[in-house]
C-alpha positions in Angstrom: 41.3 41.5 137.2 39.3 44.2 138.7 35.5 44.5 139.2 34.7 48.2 139.5 37.8 49.3 141.4 38.3 46.2 143.4 40.8 43.4 142.6 39.3 39.9 142.2 40.6 36.5 141.3 39.3 34.8 138.1 37.2 32.5 140.2 35.6 35.4 142.0 34.4 37.2 138.9 31.0 35.6 138.5 29.9 35.5 142.1 30.9 39.2 142.6 29.3 40.2 139.3 26.1 38.4 140.2 26.0 40.4 143.4 26.4 43.7 141.5 24.1 42.9 138.6 21.1 42.3 140.7 18.8 43.6 137.9 19.4 40.5 135.8 21.3 39.3 132.8 20.3 42.3 130.6 22.5 44.7 132.4 25.4 45.9 130.2 28.8 44.7 131.3 31.8 46.8 130.2 35.2 45.3 130.0 38.2 47.6 129.9 41.8 46.5 129.4 44.9 48.5 128.7 47.5 47.5 126.1 49.6 45.6 128.6 46.7 43.2 129.4 47.1 39.7 128.1 44.5 39.1 125.3 43.9 35.5 126.4 43.0 36.6 129.9 40.6 39.2 128.6 39.0 36.6 126.4 38.7 34.1 129.3 36.9 36.7 131.4 34.6 37.5 128.5 33.9 33.9 127.9 33.1 33.2 131.6 30.8 36.2 131.8 29.0 35.1 128.6 28.7 31.5 129.8 27.0 32.8 133.0 24.2 34.2 130.8 25.3 37.8 130.4 24.9 38.7 126.7 25.2 42.5 126.7 29.0 42.7 126.9 31.0 45.7 125.6 34.6 46.6 125.3 35.7 50.1 126.4 38.7 51.7 124.7 40.5 55.0 125.3 40.5 57.4 122.3 43.8 57.4 120.3 45.8 60.6 120.8 45.4 63.1 118.0 48.5 63.7 115.8 
C-alpha cells in the first residue's frame, strides 16, 4: 500500500490520510491499483477509508491500449 509515493502499512493508512486530507472529509480520495493487486486488499483499503468518514472515493484506471 502506498500513500502518494510512500509505502505504508494497512494500519497506517488512516492516520497518514488524515494528516494529508486536512481540509476535511469532502476531499476526493483516489485509489489506484494495477492488475497484480489483490482485489481483497483494495476493497479492505476502500472500506477502511469509507469507515473513517471519507465518502468521495474514486478508482483510477489506466486507459486500455488501442488495437
